[in-house]
N, CA, C and O atoms as a printed pandas DataFrame, in Angstrom:
     atom_number atom_name residue_name chain_id  residue_number  x_coord  y_coord  z_coord
0              1         N          MET        A               1   27.958  161.771  128.817
1              2        CA          MET        A               1   28.898  160.718  129.154
2              3         C          MET        A               1   28.538  160.173  130.523
3              4         O          MET        A               1   28.251  160.931  131.449
4              5         N          ALA        A               2   28.556  158.858  130.645
5              6        CA          ALA        A               2   28.195  158.204  131.895
6              7         C          ALA        A               2   29.286  158.407  132.946
7              8         O          ALA        A               2   30.472  158.497  132.627
8              9         N          THR        A               3   28.860  158.477  134.193
9             10        CA          THR        A               3   29.788  158.534  135.315
10            11         C          THR        A               3   29.564  157.298  136.163
11            12         O          THR        A               3   28.436  157.016  136.569
12            13         N          LEU        A               4   30.616  156.569  136.431
13            14        CA          LEU        A               4   30.542  155.365  137.251
14            15         C          LEU        A               4   31.495  155.502  138.423
15            16         O          LEU        A               4   32.447  156.282  138.375
16            17         N          THR        A               5   31.236  154.744  139.471
17            18        CA          THR        A               5   32.141  154.679  140.613
18            19         C          THR        A               5   32.877  153.349  140.528
19            20         O          THR        A               5   32.280  152.321  140.206
20            21         N          THR        A               6   34.168  153.373  140.814
21            22        CA          THR        A               6   34.970  152.163  140.741
22            23         C          THR        A               6   35.936  152.124  141.912
23            24         O          THR        A               6   35.929  153.018  142.758
24            25         N          ARG        A               7   36.759  151.103  141.964
25            26        CA          ARG        A               7   37.659  150.910  143.098
26            27         C          ARG        A               7   39.081  151.320  142.776
27            28         O          ARG        A               7   39.541  151.194  141.641
28            29         N          VAL        A               8   39.770  151.814  143.796
29            30        CA          VAL        A               8   41.200  152.096  143.741
30            31         C          VAL        A               8   41.855  151.109  144.697
31            32         O          VAL        A               8   41.382  150.923  145.818
32            33         N          PHE        A               9   42.931  150.483  144.264
33            34        CA          PHE        A               9   43.602  149.508  145.125
34            35         C          PHE        A               9   45.106  149.637  144.965
35            36         O          PHE        A               9   45.602  150.211  143.996
36            37         N          ASN        A              10   45.815  149.091  145.935
37            38        CA          ASN        A              10   47.275  149.121  145.904
38            39         C          ASN        A              10   47.801  147.934  145.107
39            40         O          ASN        A              10   47.298  146.814  145.195
40            41         N          ASN        A              11   48.835  148.228  144.328
41            42        CA          ASN        A              11   49.505  147.210  143.527
42            43         C          ASN        A              11   51.002  147.438  143.725
43            44         O          ASN        A              11   51.622  148.206  142.990
44            45         N          GLY        A              12   51.575  146.769  144.720
45            46        CA          GLY        A              12   52.961  147.038  145.089
46            47         C          GLY        A              12   53.048  148.426  145.701
47            48         O          GLY        A              12   52.290  148.753  146.614
48            49         N          ASN        A              13   53.977  149.254  145.197
49            50        CA          ASN        A              13   54.124  150.625  145.700
50            51         C          ASN        A              13   53.268  151.618  144.931
51            52         O          ASN        A              13   53.346  152.821  145.182
52            53         N          SER        A              14   52.458  151.142  144.004
53            54        CA          SER        A              14   51.620  152.023  143.186
54            55         C          SER        A              14   50.151  151.791  143.497
55            56         O          SER        A              14   49.780  150.819  144.155
56            57         N          GLN        A              15   49.327  152.705  143.010
57            58        CA          GLN        A              15   47.892  152.512  143.077
58            59         C          GLN        A              15   47.397  152.133  141.689
59            60         O          GLN        A              15   47.993  152.503  140.678
60            61         N          ALA        A              16   46.310  151.396  141.659
61            62        CA          ALA        A              16   45.682  151.011  140.400
62            63         C          ALA        A              16   44.201  151.318  140.508
63            64         O          ALA        A              16   43.628  151.321  141.598
64            65         N          VAL        A              17   43.591  151.574  139.364
65            66        CA          VAL        A              17   42.163  151.862  139.303
66            67         C          VAL        A              17   41.517  150.815  138.412
67            68         O          VAL        A              17   41.996  150.557  137.308
68            69         N          ARG        A              18   40.441  150.215  138.880
69            70        CA          ARG        A              18   39.703  149.263  138.056
70            71         C          ARG        A              18   38.890  150.061  137.048
71            72         O          ARG        A              18   38.083  150.908  137.433
72            73         N          ILE        A              19   39.093  149.801  135.774
73            74        CA          ILE        A              19   38.349  150.502  134.723
74            75         C          ILE        A              19   37.187  149.613  134.311
75            76         O          ILE        A              19   37.407  148.505  133.820
76            77         N          PRO        A              20   35.950  150.075  134.501
77            78        CA          PRO        A              20   34.787  149.267  134.122
78            79         C          PRO        A              20   34.765  148.975  132.616
79            80         O          PRO        A              20   35.349  149.707  131.817
80            81         N          ALA        A              21   34.082  147.896  132.256
81            82        CA          ALA        A              21   34.007  147.456  130.857
82            83         C          ALA        A              21   33.479  148.559  129.943
83            84         O          ALA        A              21   33.876  148.628  128.780
84            85         N          GLU        A              22   32.597  149.418  130.439
85            86        CA          GLU        A              22   32.037  150.493  129.619
86            87         C          GLU        A              22   33.099  151.475  129.147
87            88         O          GLU        A              22   32.894  152.184  128.162
88            89         N          PHE        A              23   34.234  151.522  129.842
89            90        CA          PHE        A              23   35.318  152.443  129.504
90            91         C          PHE        A              23   36.565  151.689  129.024
91            92         O          PHE        A              23   37.680  152.204  129.110
92            93         N          LYS        A              24   36.368  150.482  128.526
93            94        CA          LYS        A              24   37.491  149.638  128.109
94            95         C          LYS        A              24   38.421  150.389  127.151
95            96         O          LYS        A              24   37.966  151.071  126.234
96            97         N          LEU        A              25   39.727  150.252  127.380
97            98        CA          LEU        A              25   40.739  150.873  126.533
98            99         C          LEU        A              25   41.280  149.833  125.564
99           100         O          LEU        A              25   41.448  148.669  125.928
100          101         N          ASP        A              26   41.552  150.247  124.338
101          102        CA          ASP        A              26   42.081  149.315  123.346
102          103         C          ASP        A              26   43.598  149.459  123.215
103          104         O          ASP        A              26   44.153  149.369  122.121
104          105         N          THR        A              27   44.250  149.685  124.350
105          106        CA          THR        A              27   45.696  149.839  124.390
106          107         C          THR        A              27   46.209  149.322  125.720
107          108         O          THR        A              27   45.431  149.120  126.653
108          109         N          ASP        A              28   47.510  149.107  125.813
109          110        CA          ASP        A              28   48.072  148.673  127.096
110          111         C          ASP        A              28   48.901  149.774  127.752
111          112         O          ASP        A              28   49.550  149.541  128.772
112          113         N          ARG        A              29   48.880  150.986  127.162
113          114        CA          ARG        A              29   49.620  152.118  127.730
114          115         C          ARG        A              29   48.766  153.376  127.664
115          116         O          ARG        A              29   48.028  153.587  126.701
116          117         N          VAL        A              30   48.871  154.214  128.699
117          118        CA          VAL        A              30   48.179  155.504  128.730
118          119         C          VAL        A              30   49.138  156.558  129.270
119          120         O          VAL        A              30   50.085  156.240  129.990
120          121         N          SER        A              31   48.885  157.807  128.916
121          122        CA          SER        A              31   49.572  158.904  129.598
122          123         C          SER        A              31   48.589  159.419  130.638
123          124         O          SER        A              31   47.376  159.384  130.429
124          125         N          ILE        A              32   49.112  159.894  131.752
125          126        CA          ILE        A              32   48.259  160.388  132.831
126          127         C          ILE        A              32   48.742  161.773  133.241
127          128         O          ILE        A              32   49.936  161.997  133.440
128          129         N          THR        A              33   47.796  162.696  133.364
129          130        CA          THR        A              33   48.105  164.057  133.791
130          131         C          THR        A              33   47.080  164.479  134.835
131          132         O          THR        A              33   46.027  163.860  134.981
132          133         N          ARG        A              34   47.406  165.533  135.549
133          134        CA          ARG        A              34   46.473  166.110  136.523
134          135         C          ARG        A              34   46.247  167.559  136.125
135          136         O          ARG        A              34   47.205  168.307  135.929
136          137         N          ASN        A              35   44.980  167.963  136.004
137          138        CA          ASN        A              35   44.694  169.345  135.625
138          139         C          ASN        A              35   44.659  170.248  136.862
139          140         O          ASN        A              35   44.873  169.789  137.984
140          141         N          GLU        A              36   44.387  171.534  136.643
141          142        CA          GLU        A              36   44.410  172.510  137.738
142          143         C          GLU        A              36   43.394  172.196  138.822
143          144         O          GLU        A              36   43.599  172.546  139.984
144          145         N          ALA        A              37   42.293  171.536  138.455
145          146        CA          ALA        A              37   41.252  171.190  139.422
146          147         C          ALA        A              37   41.592  169.922  140.202
147          148         O          ALA        A              37   40.850  169.533  141.104
148          149         N          GLY        A              38   42.707  169.274  139.863
149          150        CA          GLY        A              38   43.117  168.054  140.544
150          151         C          GLY        A              38   42.590  166.786  139.904
151          152         O          GLY        A              38   42.843  165.693  140.411
152          153         N          ASP        A              39   41.854  166.906  138.789
153          154        CA          ASP        A              39   41.318  165.738  138.099
154          155         C          ASP        A              39   42.429  164.996  137.363
155          156         O          ASP        A              39   43.313  165.616  136.771
156          157         N          LEU        A              40   42.379  163.677  137.401
157          158        CA          LEU        A              40   43.321  162.860  136.638
158          159         C          LEU        A              40   42.743  162.643  135.238
159          160         O          LEU        A              40   41.553  162.370  135.080
160          161         N          ILE        A              41   43.588  162.766  134.246
161          162        CA          ILE        A              41   43.156  162.609  132.861
162          163         C          ILE        A              41   44.011  161.527  132.215
163          164         O          ILE        A              41   45.239  161.614  132.217
164          165         N          LEU        A              42   43.359  160.508  131.664
165          166        CA          LEU        A              42   44.038  159.419  130.980
166          167         C          LEU        A              42   43.880  159.592  129.481
167          168         O          LEU        A              42   42.782  159.855  128.991
168          169         N          HIS        A              43   44.976  159.444  128.756
169          170        CA          HIS        A              43   44.961  159.482  127.293
170          171         C          HIS        A              43   45.572  158.177  126.790
171          172         O          HIS        A              43   46.739  157.900  127.065
172          173         N          PRO        A              44   44.795  157.364  126.052
173          174        CA          PRO        A              44   45.364  156.128  125.503
174          175         C          PRO        A              44   46.531  156.440  124.581
175          176         O          PRO        A              44   46.472  157.379  123.787
176          177         N          LEU        A              45   47.586  155.653  124.688
177          178        CA          LEU        A              45   48.729  155.770  123.794
178          179         C          LEU        A              45   48.640  154.618  122.804
179          180         O          LEU        A              45   48.813  153.453  123.163
180          181         N          ARG        A              46   48.379  154.952  121.606
181          182        CA          ARG        A              46   48.212  153.945  120.573
182          183         C          ARG        A              46   49.573  153.568  119.985
183          184         O          ARG        A              46   50.490  154.386  119.923
184          185         N          GLY        A              47   49.677  152.336  119.566
185          186        CA          GLY        A              47   50.884  151.888  118.880
186          187         C          GLY        A              47   50.954  152.540  117.511
187          188         O          GLY        A              47   49.986  153.161  117.073
188          189         N          PRO        A              48   52.077  152.409  116.835
189          190        CA          PRO        A              48   52.193  153.003  115.507
190          191         C          PRO        A              48   51.176  152.364  114.563
191          192         O          PRO        A              48   51.263  151.180  114.238
192          193         N          ARG        A              49   50.214  153.173  114.136
193          194        CA          ARG        A              49   49.165  152.660  113.263
194          195         C          ARG        A              49   49.700  152.453  111.857
195          196         O          ARG        A              49   50.488  153.253  111.353
196          197         N          GLY        A              50   49.273  151.397  111.247
197          198        CA          GLY        A              50   49.585  151.172  109.855
198          199         C          GLY        A              50   50.965  150.636  109.578
199          200         O          GLY        A              50   51.396  150.631  108.425
200          201         N          ALA        A              51   51.689  150.177  110.612
201          202        CA          ALA        A              51   53.048  149.690  110.384
202          203         C          ALA        A              51   53.044  148.507  109.422
203          204         O          ALA        A              51   53.876  148.441  108.517
204          205         N          ALA        A              52   52.117  147.576  109.612
205          206        CA          ALA        A              52   52.050  146.408  108.723
206          207         C          ALA        A              52   51.686  146.829  107.307
207          208         O          ALA        A              52   52.233  146.302  106.338
208          209         N          LEU        A              53   50.759  147.784  107.186
209          210        CA          LEU        A              53   50.375  148.275  105.861
210          211         C          LEU        A              53   51.557  148.933  105.162
211          212         O          LEU        A              53   51.772  148.720  103.969
212          213         N          MET        A              54   52.324  149.732  105.901
213          214        CA          MET        A              54   53.483  150.391  105.298
214          215         C          MET        A              54   54.506  149.364  104.814
215          216         O          MET        A              54   55.105  149.534  103.752
216          217         N          GLU        A              55   54.704  148.309  105.587
217          218        CA          GLU        A              55   55.645  147.272  105.168
218          219         C          GLU        A              55   55.209  146.637  103.854
219          220         O          GLU        A              55   56.033  146.407  102.970
220          221         N          VAL        A              56   53.915  146.354  103.725
221          222        CA          VAL        A              56   53.393  145.752  102.497
222          223         C          VAL        A              56   53.529  146.725  101.333
223          224         O          VAL        A              56   53.958  146.337  100.247
224          225         N          LEU        A              57   53.166  147.993  101.554
225          226        CA          LEU        A              57   53.272  148.982  100.478
226          227         C          LEU        A              57   54.716  149.142  100.011
227          228         O          LEU        A              57   54.977  149.265   98.814
228          229         N          GLN        A              58   55.647  149.141  100.953
229          230        CA          GLN        A              58   57.053  149.258  100.577
230          231         C          GLN        A              58   57.520  148.018   99.811
231          232         O          GLN        A              58   58.266  148.127   98.839
232          233         N          ALA        A              59   57.075  146.837  100.257
233          234        CA          ALA        A              59   57.457  145.604   99.577
234          235         C          ALA        A              59   56.921  145.572   98.148
235          236         O          ALA        A              59   57.560  145.016   97.255
236          237         N          LEU        A              60   55.748  146.170   97.931
237          238        CA          LEU        A              60   55.147  146.210   96.600
238          239         C          LEU        A              60   55.659  147.377   95.763
239          240         O          LEU        A              60   55.313  147.515   94.590
240          241         N          GLY        A              61   56.481  148.209   96.378
241          242        CA          GLY        A              61   57.001  149.364   95.655
242          243         C          GLY        A              61   56.007  150.505   95.539
243          244         O          GLY        A              61   56.185  151.401   94.715
244          245         N          GLU        A              62   54.955  150.482   96.361
245          246        CA          GLU        A              62   53.912  151.513   96.306
246          247         C          GLU        A              62   54.200  152.690   97.242
247          248         O          GLU        A              62   53.555  153.732   97.126
248          249         N          ALA        A              63   55.145  152.547   98.158
249          250        CA          ALA        A              63   55.452  153.611   99.114
250          251         C          ALA        A              63   56.875  154.097   98.834
251          252         O          ALA        A              63   57.840  153.585   99.401
252          253         N          ASP        A              64   56.988  155.089   97.957
253          254        CA          ASP        A              64   58.310  155.621   97.623
254          255         C          ASP        A              64   58.681  156.754   98.580
255          256         O          ASP        A              64   57.915  157.065   99.492
256          257         N          ALA        A              65   59.827  157.364   98.385
257          258        CA          ALA        A              65   60.325  158.419   99.281
258          259         C          ALA        A              65   59.390  159.622   99.304
259          260         O          ALA        A              65   59.209  160.228  100.360
260          261         N          ASP        A              66   58.789  159.987   98.167
261          262        CA          ASP        A              66   57.863  161.124   98.132
262          263         C          ASP        A              66   56.618  160.841   98.974
263          264         O          ASP        A              66   56.131  161.718   99.689
264          265         N          PHE        A              67   56.115  159.624   98.885
265          266        CA          PHE        A              67   54.945  159.232   99.665
266          267         C          PHE        A              67   55.252  159.304  101.157
267          268         O          PHE        A              67   54.457  159.840  101.930
268          269         N          LEU        A              68   56.400  158.769  101.564
269          270        CA          LEU        A              68   56.781  158.794  102.980
270          271         C          LEU        A              68   57.002  160.218  103.473
271          272         O          LEU        A              68   56.649  160.534  104.609
272          273         N          ALA        A              69   57.578  161.079  102.646
273          274        CA          ALA        A              69   57.786  162.485  103.024
274          275         C          ALA        A              69   56.447  163.189  103.205
275          276         O          ALA        A              69   56.287  163.990  104.127
276          277         N          ALA        A              70   55.486  162.899  102.333
277          278        CA          ALA        A              70   54.156  163.505  102.460
278          279         C          ALA        A              70   53.480  163.063  103.750
279          280         O          ALA        A              70   52.826  163.873  104.407
280          281         N          LEU        A              71   53.624  161.803  104.125
281          282        CA          LEU        A              71   53.052  161.320  105.386
282          283         C          LEU        A              71   53.682  162.013  106.590
283          284         O          LEU        A              71   52.981  162.407  107.522
284          285         N          GLU        A              72   54.993  162.160  106.567
285          286        CA          GLU        A              72   55.683  162.821  107.679
286          287         C          GLU        A              72   55.259  164.276  107.804
287          288         O          GLU        A              72   55.085  164.779  108.914
288          289         N          THR        A              73   55.091  164.961  106.670
289          290        CA          THR        A              73   54.636  166.357  106.687
290          291         C          THR        A              73   53.237  166.450  107.266
291          292         O          THR        A              73   52.951  167.350  108.057
292          293         N          GLU        A              74   52.363  165.530  106.881
293          294        CA          GLU        A              74   50.990  165.536  107.392
294          295         C          GLU        A              74   50.962  165.284  108.894
295          296         O          GLU        A              74   50.210  165.939  109.616
296          297         N          GLN        A              75   51.768  164.350  109.371
297          298        CA          GLN        A              75   51.821  164.069  110.804
298          299         C          GLN        A              75   52.366  165.257  111.586
299          300         O          GLN        A              75   51.893  165.542  112.686
300          301         N          ALA        A              76   53.346  165.946  111.036
301          302        CA          ALA        A              76   53.949  167.094  111.727
302          303         C          ALA        A              76   52.973  168.249  111.846
303          304         O          ALA        A              76   53.085  169.058  112.766
304          305         N          SER        A              77   52.017  168.339  110.932
305          306        CA          SER        A              77   51.072  169.460  110.962
306          307         C          SER        A              77   49.762  169.096  111.650
307          308         O          SER        A              77   48.785  169.835  111.530
308          309         N          ALA        A              78   49.716  167.980  112.365
309          310        CA          ALA        A              78   48.492  167.564  113.060
310          311         C          ALA        A              78   48.126  168.582  114.135
311          312         O          ALA        A              78   48.997  169.179  114.767
312          313         N          GLN        A              79   46.838  168.765  114.327
313          314        CA          GLN        A              79   46.346  169.699  115.335
314          315         C          GLN        A              79   46.586  169.133  116.731
315          316         O          GLN        A              79   46.413  167.931  116.937
316          317         N          PRO        A              80   46.985  169.973  117.706
317          318        CA          PRO        A              80   47.181  169.478  119.077
318          319         C          PRO        A              80   45.841  169.149  119.732
319          320         O          PRO        A              80   44.798  169.664  119.327
320          321         N          MET        A              81   45.880  168.290  120.744
321          322        CA          MET        A              81   44.670  167.930  121.461
322          323         C          MET        A              81   44.131  169.157  122.197
323          324         O          MET        A              81   44.897  169.928  122.776
324          325         N          GLN        A              82   42.830  169.328  122.171
325          326        CA          GLN        A              82   42.190  170.468  122.815
326          327         C          GLN        A              82   42.026  170.233  124.303
327          328         O          GLN        A              82   41.705  169.126  124.735
328          329         N          GLU        A              83   42.249  171.282  125.086
329          330        CA          GLU        A              83   41.966  171.230  126.523
330          331         C          GLU        A              83   40.513  171.624  126.714
331          332         O          GLU        A              83   40.041  172.597  126.124
332          333         N          ARG        A              84   39.812  170.871  127.533
333          334        CA          ARG        A              84   38.391  171.163  127.768
334          335         C          ARG        A              84   38.120  171.181  129.265
335          336         O          ARG        A              84   38.816  170.540  130.052
336          337         N          GLU        A              85   37.105  171.923  129.629
337          338        CA          GLU        A              85   36.693  171.997  131.021
338          339         C          GLU        A              85   36.018  170.690  131.434
339          340         O          GLU        A              85   35.245  170.136  130.652
340          341         N          PRO        A              86   36.287  170.183  132.631
341          342        CA          PRO        A              86   35.607  168.968  133.082
342          343         C          PRO        A              86   34.129  169.236  133.275
343          344         O          PRO        A              86   33.727  170.349  133.616
344          345         N          LEU        A              87   33.318  168.204  133.056
345          346        CA          LEU        A              87   31.859  168.353  133.225
346          347         C          LEU        A              87   31.463  168.331  134.665
347          348         O          LEU        A              87   30.279  168.444  134.982
């Protein structure tokens, strides 16, 4: 993975970081955490995927209660994100 240097600047009472094009995010929201080593970690927060598809499936009668229950069960059993050591 490439490492680049970028700028940190003040934006009102907060700080902002310029994200280079190589690391472009496809979202307008992120979660931010700090690990034990003091590194900041950004995780993109994606919008609800497939909302438009679900609306169409429901309108066509293809997404019944059993289908929706199966989706909810699958989402509930998703594996948690793995913690990894920084490089």
